[in-house]
C-alpha positions in Angstrom: -11.3 49.8 12.8 -9.4 53.3 13.5 -5.7 52.5 13.8 -3.1 50.6 12.5 -2.1 47.3 14.2 1.0 48.8 15.2 0.0 51.8 16.5 -2.8 50.0 18.5 0.0 47.3 19.9 2.0 50.8 21.0 -1.1 52.1 22.5 -1.9 49.0 24.2 1.1 48.6 25.1 1.5 51.9 27.0 -1.7 51.6 27.8 -1.1 47.9 29.8 2.5 49.3 31.1 0.9 52.5 33.3 -2.0 49.7 34.6 0.9 47.3 35.9 2.6 50.1 37.1 -1.2 50.1 39.7 -0.9 47.4 40.2 -2.2 45.7 37.2 -0.2 42.7 35.4 0.7 42.7 31.6 0.0 39.1 30.1 1.0 39.5 26.4 4.2 41.3 25.4 4.9 43.6 22.2 7.3 41.7 20.3 5.2 38.2 20.6 2.2 40.4 19.2 4.3 42.5 17.0 6.0 39.0 15.4 2.5 37.0 15.0 1.6 40.2 13.5 4.0 40.1 10.8 2.3 36.3 9.6 0.1 37.6 8.2 0.1 40.0 5.3 -1.4 43.4 6.4 -3.2 44.0 2.5 -5.7 40.7 1.1 -4.0 39.9 -2.2 -6.8 38.3 -3.7 -4.9 37.0 -7.5 -2.2 35.1 -4.7 -4.8 33.4 -2.9 -7.7 33.1 -4.9 -5.4 31.2 -7.6 -3.2 29.2 -4.4 -6.5 27.5 -2.7 -7.9 26.9 -6.9 -5.5 24.5 -7.6 -5.6 22.8 -3.8 -9.2 22.7 -4.9 -8.2 20.5 -8.1 -5.6 18.0 -5.9 -6.7 14.7 -6.0 -7.2 14.3 -2.2 -9.5 17.2 -1.6 -11.7 15.9 -5.1 -12.2 12.5 -2.1 -12.5 14.1 0.7 -14.3 17.4 0.2 -16.0 17.3 -3.5 -16.7 14.4 -4.3 -20.0 12.4 -4.2 -20.2 9.8 -2.4 -21.9 7.0 -3.5 -21.4 4.6 -0.8 -22.7 7.2 2.0 -26.4 6.2 2.8 -26.7 8.3 6.1 -26.7 11.5 4.5 -29.5 13.4 2.5 -28.4 13.3 -1.2 -28.6 17.1 -3.0 -28.3 16.5 -6.7 -28.5 20.1 -9.2 -28.6 19.8 -12.4 -26.1 23.0 -14.0 -27.0 24.6 -17.4 -24.6 23.1 -20.2 -23.5 26.0 -21.5 -23.0 26.0 -25.0 -19.3 25.6 -25.4 -18.4 29.1 -27.8 -14.7 30.0 -26.3 -16.5 33.1 -24.3 -17.4 33.4 -20.0 -19.5 36.0 -20.5 -21.3 37.8 -17.3 -24.8 35.4 -17.0 -22.2 32.5 -17.6 -20.6 33.8 -14.1 -23.4 34.5 -12.9 -25.1 30.8 -12.6 -22.2 29.2 -12.1 -22.0 31.8 -9.1 -25.1 30.4 -8.1 -24.8 26.9 -8.8 -21.1 27.1 -7.0 -22.5 28.5 -3.9 -25.7 26.5 -3.6 -23.0 23.3 -4.1 -21.1 24.3 -1.0 -23.2 25.2 1.7 -25.7 22.0 1.1 -22.1 20.3 2.0 -22.3 22.6 4.8 -25.6 21.5 6.1 -24.4 18.3 5.9 -25.9 17.1 2.5 -24.1 14.4 -0.3 -23.6 17.0 -2.9 -23.8 15.9 -6.8 -22.3 19.1 -8.6 -21.8 18.1 -12.6 -21.3 20.1 -15.4 -21.6 19.5 -18.6 -20.6 21.2 -22.3 -23.7 21.4 -25.3 -21.1 21.2 -28.0 -22.8 20.5 -30.8 -24.6 23.7 -32.0 -24.7 25.6 -35.4 -22.2 28.3 -34.7 -19.3 25.4 -34.5 -20.3 24.4 -38.2 -20.0 27.6 -38.9 -17.2 28.6 -37.9 -15.3 24.9 -38.9 -17.2 26.0 -42.4 -15.7 29.6 -42.3 -13.2 30.2 -40.7 -11.3 27.2 -40.6 -12.6 26.3 -44.9 -13.5 23.1 -44.1 -15.8 22.0 -46.4 -19.2 19.7 -44.8 -18.8 17.4 -47.6 -16.0 15.7 -46.3 -17.9 14.9 -43.8 -15.0 12.7 -41.4 -12.9 15.7 -41.7 -15.5 18.3 -40.9 -16.7 16.4 -37.7 -13.4 16.0 -36.2 -12.3 19.7 -36.8 -15.4 20.3 -35.1 -14.4 18.6 -31.8 -11.1 19.9 -32.2 -12.8 23.5 -32.4 -15.5 22.1 -28.9 -12.0 21.0 -26.9 -10.5 24.6 -27.4 -13.5 26.6 -26.8 -14.0 24.2 -23.6 -10.5 24.9 -22.0 -11.0 29.0 -22.4 -14.0 28.3 -20.6 -13.7 25.7 -18.1 -9.6 27.6 -17.5 -12.7 30.4 -16.2 -14.6 28.7 -14.8 -11.9 27.4 -12.5 -10.9 30.9 -12.0 -14.1 32.1 -10.4 -13.4 29.4 -7.8 -16.1 27.3 -9.1 -15.5 23.3 -8.0 -18.1 20.8 -9.3 -16.8 17.5 -9.6 -14.9 17.3 -13.2 -13.5 14.6 -12.3 -16.7 12.0 -13.0 -19.7 14.6 -13.6 -18.0 16.2 -16.6 -19.9 15.6 -20.1 -20.0 16.7 -23.2 -22.6 15.9 -25.0 -21.4 14.8 -28.6 -19.7 11.6 -26.6 -20.2 8.7 -27.0 -21.6 7.8 -23.4 -23.7 10.7 -23.0 -24.9 10.1 -27.5 -26.0 6.7 -26.3 -28.4 8.0 -23.8 -29.9 10.7 -26.3 -30.6 7.5 -28.5 -31.9 5.3 -26.5 -34.0 7.9 -25.1 -35.5 8.4 -28.9 -35.8 5.1 -28.8 -38.0 4.3 -26.1 -40.0 7.6 -27.6 -40.6 5.2 -30.9 -42.0 2.3 -29.2 -44.3 4.6 -27.5 -45.1 5.7 -30.8 -44.8 9.2 -30.5 -41.5 9.7 -32.7 -42.7 9.8 -36.6 -41.5 11.0 -39.8 -44.3 12.8 -41.9 -44.0 15.3 -44.9 -45.7 18.9 -43.4 -44.7 23.0 -43.2 -41.4 23.5 -40.7 -40.2 25.8 -39.4 -37.1 27.0 -41.8 -33.9 29.5 -41.4 -33.0 30.2 -45.1 -29.9 31.8 -43.2 -28.7 28.8 -41.5 -30.4 26.2 -43.9 -31.7 24.4 -41.2 -35.3 23.5 -40.1 -36.3 24.7 -36.2 -38.5 24.1 -33.5 -41.1 27.0 -32.5 -38.8 27.1 -28.8 -36.2 28.2 -31.3 -38.6 31.3 -32.9 -40.0 34.0 -31.8 -41.2 37.1 -32.9 -38.9 40.7 -33.7 -40.2 44.4 -34.8 -39.0 44.9 -38.2 -39.5 47.8 -40.9 -41.6 46.5 -43.5 -44.5 47.8 -45.8 -47.9 47.2 -46.2 -48.9 46.7 -49.9 -53.0 46.9 -51.1 -53.7 44.8 -54.1 -56.7 44.7 -56.5 -58.0 41.0 -56.9 -60.8 41.2 -59.7 -63.7 38.8 -58.7 -64.8 36.3 -61.2 -68.6 37.7 -61.4 -68.1 41.3 -61.7 -66.0 44.1 -59.3 -62.7 43.7 -57.9 -61.0 43.3 -53.5 -58.7 45.2 -52.3 -56.5 42.9 -49.9 -54.2 44.3 -48.0 -50.4 42.2 -47.5 -47.1 42.4 -46.1 -45.7 39.5 -48.5 -46.2 41.1 -51.9 -44.2 38.4 -52.9 -46.5 34.8 -51.7 -49.1 36.3 -54.3 -48.2 33.0 -56.6 -49.1 30.6 -53.2 -52.5 32.0 -53.0 -54.8 29.6 -52.3 -57.7 32.2 -50.7 -58.7 35.1 -49.8 -60.7 35.6 -46.1 -62.3 38.5 -44.6 -64.4 38.9 -41.4 -67.8 37.1 -41.2 -69.2 39.6 -39.3 -67.2 42.4 -41.7 -70.4 44.4 -43.3 -68.3 45.4 -46.2 -67.8 42.0 -47.3 -71.2 40.1 -46.7 -72.0 40.0 -50.6 -68.6 38.7 -52.0 -68.0 35.3 -49.8 -68.0 32.0 -51.9 -67.2 34.3 -54.8 -64.5 33.6 -57.0 -61.4 36.1 -57.0 -58.8 35.7 -59.9 -55.1 36.4 -58.8 -53.4 38.7 -60.2 -50.4 38.1 -62.7 -50.8 34.5 -61.5 -54.7 34.4 -63.1 -55.2 31.9 -60.1 -58.6 31.6 -59.1 -59.7 30.9 -55.5 -62.9 31.0 -53.1 -63.6 34.2 -50.9 -63.8 32.9 -47.7 -65.2 34.0 -44.1 -63.0 33.0 -40.8 -63.4 34.8 -37.6 -59.7 35.2 -37.6 -59.3 38.1 -40.0 -59.3 41.2 -37.9 -61.8 43.0 -40.0 -58.8 46.7 -38.6 -56.2 45.5 -40.3 -55.2 47.2 -43.6 -58.7 46.4 -45.9 -59.7 43.7 -43.5 -59.4 41.4 -46.6 -56.6 39.2 -46.3 -55.0 36.8 -48.6 -53.8 33.1 -47.8 -50.5 31.4 -48.9 -49.1 28.4 -48.4 -47.4 29.7 -46.3 -46.7 33.4 -45.1 -46.7 32.9 -41.6 -48.5 30.0 -39.2 -52.0 32.0 -39.3 -51.3 30.4 -42.8 -50.3 26.6 -41.8 -53.9 27.4 -39.5 -56.3 28.3 -42.5 -54.1 25.3 -44.6 -55.1 23.0 -42.3 -58.7 23.8 -41.6 -60.0 23.9 -45.3 -57.7 21.9 -46.8 -56.4 24.4 -49.0 -53.7 22.6 -51.8 -50.5 23.2 -51.4 -47.7 25.3 -53.4 -44.4 25.9 -52.0 -42.3 29.2 -54.2 -39.3 29.6 -51.3 -36.8 27.0 -51.5 -33.8 26.3 -48.2 -31.9 29.5 -49.3 -34.6 31.4 -49.1 -34.8 31.7 -53.3 -38.9 31.8 -55.3 -38.8 29.2 -57.1 -42.4 27.8 -59.3 -43.2 31.1 -60.8 -43.0 30.5 -63.8 -39.4 32.5 -64.4 -42.0 36.2 -62.8 -39.7 35.4 -59.6 -37.6 32.8 -59.8 -34.3 32.9 -58.7 -34.7 36.1 -56.7 -34.2 36.7 -52.9 -37.5 37.3 -51.0 -36.6 41.0 -50.7 -35.8 41.3 -54.2 -38.8 39.5 -55.3 -40.9 41.3 -53.1 -39.5 44.6 -54.9 -39.9 43.1 -58.1 -43.8 42.4 -56.9 -44.5 45.8 -56.7 -43.2 47.0 -59.8 -45.1 44.8 -62.1 -48.6 45.6 -60.0 -48.1 49.2 -60.3 -47.0 48.6 -63.7 -50.2 46.2 -64.6 -52.3 48.7 -62.7 -52.9 45.9 -60.0 -51.2 47.9 -57.1 -53.7 50.6 -55.2 -50.7 52.0 -52.7 -47.8 50.8 -50.4 -47.4 52.4 -47.1 -44.5 51.7 -44.7 -44.6 49.5 -41.2 -43.2 48.6 -37.9 -44.8 45.2 -37.7 -43.6 41.9 -35.6 -42.1 38.9 -38.5 -41.4 35.6 -37.0 -37.1 35.2 -36.7 -35.0 32.9 -35.6 -33.9 34.8 -32.4 -33.3 31.7 -30.2 -29.4 32.9 -32.3 -28.5 35.8 -31.8 -26.4 36.2 -34.4 -29.3 35.1 -36.5 -32.1 36.9 -35.5 -33.8 36.4 -39.9 -37.1 36.4 -40.8 -38.0 31.8 -41.0 -39.9 31.0 -43.8 -42.2 27.5 -43.5 -42.0 25.2 -45.9 -43.0 21.8 -46.7 -40.8 18.8 -46.2 -40.6 15.6 -44.8 -39.7 15.8 -41.0 -39.0 13.4 -38.0 -41.6 14.5 -35.0 -42.0 14.2 -31.4 -45.9 14.7 -30.5 -46.4 17.0 -27.6 -49.6 18.2 -28.4 -51.4 15.4 -27.0 -49.6 16.2 -23.3 -50.5 19.7 -22.6 -53.3 18.6 -20.3 -51.3 15.8 -18.2 -48.4 19.0 -18.5 -50.2 21.5 -17.3 -51.0 19.1 -14.5 -47.7 18.1 -13.6 -45.5 21.4 -13.6 -47.3 22.2 -10.6 -45.6 19.1 -8.8 -42.3 21.6 -9.0 -41.2 24.3 -6.6 -40.3 27.5 -8.4 -38.0 30.4 -7.3 -38.7 32.9 -7.6 -42.8 31.6 -7.7 -43.6 33.7 -10.4 -41.6 32.2 -12.9 -43.7 29.2 -12.9 -46.6 31.2 -14.4 -43.4 31.5 -17.9 -43.6 27.2 -18.2 -47.5 27.5 -17.7 -47.9 30.0 -20.9 -45.8 28.5 -23.3 -47.2 24.9 -22.6 -50.9 26.7 -23.6 -49.1 28.3 -26.3 -47.7 25.3 -28.1 -49.1 25.1 -31.5 -47.1 22.2 -33.5 -45.6 18.8 -32.4 -42.0 19.2 -31.6 -40.1 18.5 -34.9 -36.6 17.1 -34.0 -34.6 16.9 -37.2 -31.7 19.3 -38.2 -30.1 19.0 -41.7 -26.3 19.6 -40.5 -23.6 17.8 -40.0 -22.7 17.7 -36.5 -25.2 16.2 -34.1 -26.2 13.6 -32.9 -27.1 11.0 -35.7 -30.8 10.0 -35.2 -31.3 6.6 -34.8 -33.3 5.7 -37.5 -33.5 4.4 -41.2 -36.4 5.2 -43.6 -38.2 4.2 -46.4 -39.9 6.6 -49.4 -43.1 5.8 -47.7 -42.1 7.0 -44.5 -42.0 4.6 -42.4 -39.2 5.0 -39.5 -37.1 1.5 -38.5 -34.8 2.3 -35.5 -31.7 0.9 -34.1 -30.8 -1.9 -32.2 -30.8 -1.2 -28.9 -27.0 -2.8 -28.5 -25.7 -0.8 -31.2 -26.0 2.1 -29.5 -24.3 5.1 -30.5 -25.4 4.3 -34.5 -23.9 6.7 -37.1 -27.4 5.4 -39.7 -25.2 6.7 -42.6 -22.2 4.5 -40.9 -24.3 1.6 -40.1 -26.6 -1.0 -42.2 -29.7 -0.9 -41.0 -31.2 -3.8 -39.2 -33.2 -5.2 -41.4 -32.8 -5.4 -45.5 -36.0 -4.1 -46.8 -39.4 -1.9 -44.7 -41.2 -4.7 -42.9 -44.0 -2.3 -42.9 -44.1 -2.8 -46.8 -41.5 -4.0 -48.1 -39.4 -0.8 -50.0 -35.8 0.2 -49.6 -34.4 1.6 -46.1 -32.3 5.1 -46.6 -30.3 6.1 -43.5 -31.7 9.5 -42.0 -29.1 12.0 -42.1 -30.8 14.8 -40.0 -29.2 14.7 -37.0 -30.8 15.8 -33.8 -32.0 19.3 -32.3 -29.2 20.3 -29.7 -32.7 20.7 -27.7 -32.6 16.7 -27.5 -29.3 16.9 -26.6 -29.1 18.9 -23.2 -33.1 17.8 -22.3 -31.8 14.5 -20.8 -29.1 15.9 -18.7 -31.0 14.7 -15.7 -31.3 11.1 -17.1 -27.8 10.8 -17.6 -26.8 12.4 -14.1 -29.1 9.8 -12.6 -27.2 6.6 -14.5 -31.2 6.5 -15.9 -30.4 4.1 -18.0 -27.7 2.0 -16.7 -27.8 1.5 -12.5 -31.1 1.5 -10.8 -29.5 2.1 -7.6 -28.4 5.0 -8.7 -31.1 6.5 -10.3 -33.4 5.6 -7.3 -30.9 7.5 -4.6 -30.1 10.6 -7.1 -34.1 11.1 -9.3 -36.0 13.3 -9.0 -32.9 16.2 -9.4 -32.9 18.2 -6.5 -33.3 21.4 -8.1 -32.6 23.0 -11.9 -30.8 26.0 -12.1 -31.4 28.3 -15.2 -31.8 31.7 -16.8 -35.0 32.6 -17.7 -34.2 32.5 -21.6 -34.4 29.1 -22.3 -37.3 28.2 -20.0 -39.3 27.5 -23.1 -36.7 25.4 -24.4 -34.1 23.4 -21.7 -36.9 23.4 -18.9 -39.2 22.3 -21.0 -37.9 19.7 -23.0 -36.3 18.6 -19.9 -39.5 18.4 -18.5 -41.6 16.9 -20.7 -39.5 14.0 -21.8 -37.9 13.4 -18.5 -42.4 13.3 -17.7 -43.2 11.2 -19.9 -40.2 8.5 -19.7 -40.0 8.0 -16.1 -43.4 8.9 -15.2 -42.5 11.5 -12.8 -41.1 15.6 -12.7 -37.1 15.7 -13.4 -36.4 17.9 -10.4 -38.3 19.4 -7.4 -36.9 22.6 -7.2 -36.7 24.9 -10.3 -34.3 28.4 -9.7 -34.8 30.6 -12.2 -32.1 33.7 -12.5 -32.1 37.0 -14.2 -29.8 38.6 -16.7 -26.8 40.9 -16.0 -27.5 43.5 -18.2 -24.6 45.6 -18.9 -23.4 49.1 -16.6 -26.4 51.1 -18.7 -28.7 49.0 -18.3 -29.8 47.3 -21.1 -29.2 44.2 -22.1 -24.9 43.2 -23.3 -24.2 43.7 -26.5 -21.0 43.9 -28.2 -22.7 46.8 -30.6 -23.6 49.1 -28.0 -20.2 48.4 -26.5 -21.5 47.6 -22.7 -20.1 44.1 -22.9 -18.1 43.6 -19.7 -15.9 39.8 -18.8 -15.2 38.5 -15.4 -12.1 38.5 -16.2 -11.5 41.4 -17.4 -10.5 43.3 -13.9 -10.9 39.4 -12.1 -6.8 39.8 -11.1 -7.7 43.6 -9.5 -10.9 43.2 -7.3 -10.5 39.1 -7.4 -13.0 36.2 -7.7 -15.0 36.7 -4.1 -15.9 40.4 -5.0 -17.2 39.7 -8.1 -18.9 36.7 -7.1 -20.5 38.8 -4.0 -21.8 41.8 -7.0 -23.3 39.1 -9.1 -25.6 37.6 -5.8 -26.1 41.0 -4.3 -29.7 40.9 -6.5 -32.6 39.1 -5.6 -33.1 35.7 -7.9 -35.5 36.3 -10.9 -34.4 39.7 -11.1 -32.5 41.7 -13.6 -29.5 43.7 -12.9 -26.6 46.0 -14.4 -23.2 45.1 -13.2 -20.8 47.6 -12.6 -17.2 48.0 -11.2 -18.1 50.1 -8.7 -20.1 47.1 -7.0 -16.8 44.9 -7.0 -14.6 47.8 -6.0 -17.1 47.7 -2.5 -17.3 44.3 -2.6 -13.6 43.8 -2.0 -13.3 46.6 0.7 -15.7 44.7 2.8 -13.3 42.1 2.7 -10.2 43.5 3.3 -12.4 44.8 6.4 -13.0 41.3 6.9 -8.9 40.6 6.6 -8.0 43.2 9.0 -10.3 41.7 11.3 -9.2 38.4 11.4 -5.6 39.5 11.6 -6.5 42.1 14.7 -7.4 38.6 16.5 -4.9 36.5 14.8 -2.2 37.0 18.0 -4.8 36.3 20.5 -7.5 33.2 19.1 -4.9 31.1 16.0 -4.6 27.3 16.4 -6.2 27.5 19.8 -9.3 26.3 20.3 -11.0 27.8 23.6 -13.6 27.0 26.0 -17.1 28.9 26.9 -16.4 30.2 30.4 -18.5 29.9 32.7 -19.1 33.6 33.2 -19.5 35.7 29.7 -18.6 39.2 30.0 -21.7 41.7 28.9 -20.5 43.2 26.1 -19.9 39.5 24.9 -23.1 38.4 26.0 -24.5 41.2 24.1 -22.5 40.3 20.3 -23.7 36.6 20.9 -26.9 38.0 21.0 -26.4 39.6 17.8 -24.6 36.7 16.6 -27.8 34.8 16.9 -30.2 36.9 15.2 -27.3 37.3 12.3 -26.3 33.4 11.7 -30.5 32.6 11.9 -31.2 35.1 9.4 -28.4 34.0 7.6 -29.0 29.9 7.2 -32.4 30.6 6.3 -31.4 33.0 3.6 -29.5 30.4 2.4 -32.0 27.9 2.0 -34.4 29.9 0.4 -31.6 31.3 -2.3 -32.2 34.8 -1.2 -28.0 35.4 -1.4 -28.6 39.0 -1.6 -29.8 38.8 2.2 -26.8 37.3 3.7 -24.8 39.7 2.1 -26.7 42.2 3.1 -26.4 40.8 6.9 -22.6 40.7 6.6 -22.5 45.3 6.1 -25.4 44.8 9.2 -24.0 42.9 11.1 -20.0 41.9 10.3 -19.3 45.4 9.2 -21.5 47.8 11.3 -21.4 45.8 15.0 -18.6 43.1 15.0 -15.6 45.5 13.5 -17.1 49.0 14.4 -18.0 48.5 17.9 -17.4 44.9 19.5 -14.1 44.2 18.0 -12.9 48.4 19.6 -14.6 47.7 22.6 -12.7 44.0 23.0 -9.4 45.1 22.3 -7.4 46.1 25.6 -9.3 42.0 26.9 -7.5 40.7 24.5 -4.6 42.2 25.4 -5.3 41.4 29.1 -6.2 37.6 28.0 -9.5 37.9 28.8 -11.0 34.1 27.9 -14.7 35.0 27.6 -13.6 37.8 25.0 -11.0 35.5 23.0 -13.9 33.2 23.1 -16.5 35.1 21.8 -14.1 36.4 19.1 -12.8 33.2 18.0 -16.4 32.3 18.0 -18.0 34.9 16.2 -15.5 35.0 13.4 -15.2 31.7 13.1 -19.0 31.5 11.9 -18.8 34.5 9.8 -16.2 32.4 7.5 -17.8 29.6 7.6 -21.2 30.9 6.7 -19.1 33.8 4.0 -17.9 30.6 2.5 -20.1 29.3 0.1 -19.8 33.1 -1.5 -16.9 34.1 -0.9 -14.9 30.6 -0.6 -11.0 31.9 -1.3 -10.4 34.3 1.5 -12.8 32.3 3.8 -10.6 29.3 3.6 -7.5 31.3 3.9 -8.6 33.0 6.7 -10.3 29.5 8.1 -6.7 28.5 8.3 -4.7 30.7 9.4 -6.9 31.5 12.4 -8.4 27.5 12.8 -7.4 25.3 10.5 -8.8 22.0 12.3 -9.8 20.7 9.0 -8.8 19.9 5.9 -11.4 22.6 4.1 -13.8 25.2 5.8 -15.8 23.1 3.8 -15.9 19.6 6.5 -17.2 22.6 9.1 -20.6 22.7 9.9 -23.7 25.1 10.2 -23.3 27.6 13.1 -25.3 26.6 16.0 -26.5 28.9 18.1 -29.2 27.4 20.2 -27.2 27.7 23.1 -27.2 31.6 23.3 -30.0 33.0 25.7 -32.3 35.5 24.3 -32.4 38.1 27.1 -33.9 41.2 26.6 -32.0 43.3 28.4 -28.8 42.6 27.0 -30.1 43.7 24.0 -30.5 46.4 26.0 -27.8 47.1 27.1 -25.8 46.7 23.5 -29.0 49.7 22.3 -27.4 51.5 25.1 -24.3 50.9 23.8 -23.9 51.6 20.0 -26.2 54.8 21.0 -23.6 56.4 23.4 -20.7 55.0 21.1 -22.3 57.1 18.4 -22.6 60.2 20.7 -19.1 60.4 21.5 -17.6 59.8 18.1 -20.0 62.1 16.5 -19.2 64.9 19.2 -15.2 64.5 18.6 -16.1 64.7 14.9 -18.3 68.2 15.5 -14.9 69.4 17.5 -12.7 67.6 15.0 -10.9 65.8 17.2 -9.1 62.5 16.4 -11.1 59.1 17.8 -8.0 58.4 19.7 -7.7 62.3 22.0 -9.0 61.4 25.6 -11.8 63.5 26.6 -13.9 64.3 29.5 -17.4 63.3 29.1 -20.6 64.3 29.8 -24.0 62.1 29.7 -27.3 63.8 29.6 -29.8 60.8 29.9 -32.5 59.1 31.3 -31.9 57.2 34.6 -32.2 53.5 32.7 -29.6 54.9 29.5 -27.5 56.2 32.6 -28.0 52.6 34.2 -27.1 50.5 31.0 -23.7 52.2 30.3 -22.8 52.3 34.1 -22.8 48.9 33.5 -20.1 48.9 30.9 -18.7 52.3 32.3 -14.9 50.8 32.0 -14.8 49.3 28.7 -16.3 52.2 27.5 -14.0 55.0 28.9 -11.0 52.6 27.0 -12.8 52.5 24.1 -13.6 56.1 23.3 -10.7 57.8 25.1 -12.7 59.1 28.2 -10.7 60.5 30.6 -13.6 60.8 33.3 -17.3 60.3 32.2 -20.4 62.3 33.8 -23.7 61.5 34.2 -26.4 64.6 34.5 -30.1 62.0 34.6 -32.2 64.1 32.1 -35.3 64.2 30.0 -32.5 65.2 26.5 -30.1 61.9 25.5 -26.9 64.2 24.5 -23.1 63.9 25.5 -21.0 67.1 25.7 -16.8 67.2 25.5 -14.2 68.8 26.4 -10.2 67.8 25.2 -8.5 66.4 28.5 -5.4 68.2 28.5 -2.0 67.2 29.5 -3.7 63.6 30.0 -2.0 60.1 28.7 -3.5 58.8 25.0 -6.1 55.6 25.7 -5.8 52.5 24.2 
């Protein structure tokens, strides 16, 4: 809109007064319009209005009437969203803000669509980082178990408050009242422990001794899903192994510190260099251990010398070889990552210290051929970004859930879930195919869900009684005095559950699987799992696996996988790189709605950089919407205008465009293509409604034209309803200022446009209008004339184009300040303009 509101009123009044002197009717007076105008602030203040509505949405009456999942509703379809329970770090980073925005947007749209929506929010509370904060920052020792746990919960609650306040400031409105949960709470723990007892009854849980992925830095066992390969600097040592029968073989290893645990030397059976050595005995230098030289296809001929040592355990391949050839096991690394059992040669040293000393010893004794500096992939604790330390394989008694036997079933059943984007299903399939071990679920920590078992020295597990759940075996007597299988005394399992054991039952908890069969049948499977790409192999996989085994059904029908929010430089956000952006940094300046729009302006599944310039652009769009609503406010506020029998041709055209907009946007929402919603808002609202249509109907609004008032009221209402899920604050405010028919805009329905007839002739006239407007405005700019300068216009165009313009000539003249319009038939389309001297300013 090119005029300020006051200038617009002044110019409109001048025009209408002139019209009145020529026999027209002045229908609205200036004082009334100005008074109305002053009720609506010129500038949209996001902080003030957003915080106002956030408080209102949290009121009990709004929860009851707008945001509550209505169990008694038997008519509306149900939509249940399984939202991520974030770890309670206390910092709401941009990734959190992204999925919070997605979840809230979907929840609001589904309510408008007529669904009975259950939008929960949980908190993943029992992670190792909290233990470390309490242990080192607060100085509470783990040995004081009760105090330690109390302080962990205090810390957790402080972190939750910070994150929850930030979520609310973003406009997020889950059902805090009944569906906010914490994984440490007794009610949630009962579900976790009950699920474990059920899996035990299915013979899927056992205690056994074997290789365990161990993080020496965190001093706990890990699951396969918690580790990954990182490229690190290392060495490749070439070492001579004497052969008992005579000669020597040179092996290449990145782990010379594990020489004492060597159980065999392996070569590829097709490697001609070593065919004559297969079956002979090699002697491990320094430790004088005799080991066989074996042949195995898994040995890479091109790596190092093509001969490797098999240690128990250096890496996952060593474990496979040990099992395949039933090799002896020798543990030489303890829980803290120190060397043990090397006859004093390396005992007590760290891994790196032992590596350096072993190289020195080998060189001194003539066994070292050479050492190369290399970059290689090292299995590390990747699930925690503040660890990333190399892991080791220790032999320990741990509790496992059997997973491998279900791989075929998992590979078949996952196909029943629909993925958005569809390509994300590949990552789940690939992870299932890559599984090599059962799930080690026991963790050597304190702050976690207790595993509800006791055990004897023979490794038999004794489960808790269901009626006693939740239990802590450390504090509770076992259900029987002795092991019923072997008669040995029982001891409590002091380990706690892997955190993914907690979060993998979110669906079972939300749908009240163990509590209310009627509620469960109504809400399960859930409608949507919402999460990021980074937890496909953890939260998604474990929820899928556990729910499938316990219910014999998939946990959700749809899975939406969002990409990662990158730093402004296009790389992953990192404090060390200084590119971390918090959504709270400038939220008061630009507003939550603008941030939400910027976050959703990318295709779901794609990674994208977050830039405040993008947010600034979205705020400009919202200001444009605010201005448009303010412009029409004096003419349509709080008045339901019925559809007139005759619709002006310009209104017919905008309704024709409006129908296309509404249908595209609703389809985009249903497909979770939020970026299309924003794109269409620019294409339709900014470029057509604001820049073209509103300019053309100003004079008719003053003339109290019912067609114009009905049309603009309808399209503004529909626009704010459709924008509401993404930008809820400004749309709720505009709705209550302009309409306010219901308690909340969320109680409205999605726009219906079936009554709008599609007419090619109307669309053609509309195209001519846009083209003519553009031609005249371009000429004014070219001639350095303001848009309000009265002009004479000559139009050169085809007969058809001229006919179209003649139909709306009066409106175009008033809109573009044309004193006289002359039309000339021509094969060329152009306009010529001249300033109209001594003419009164038009509208």
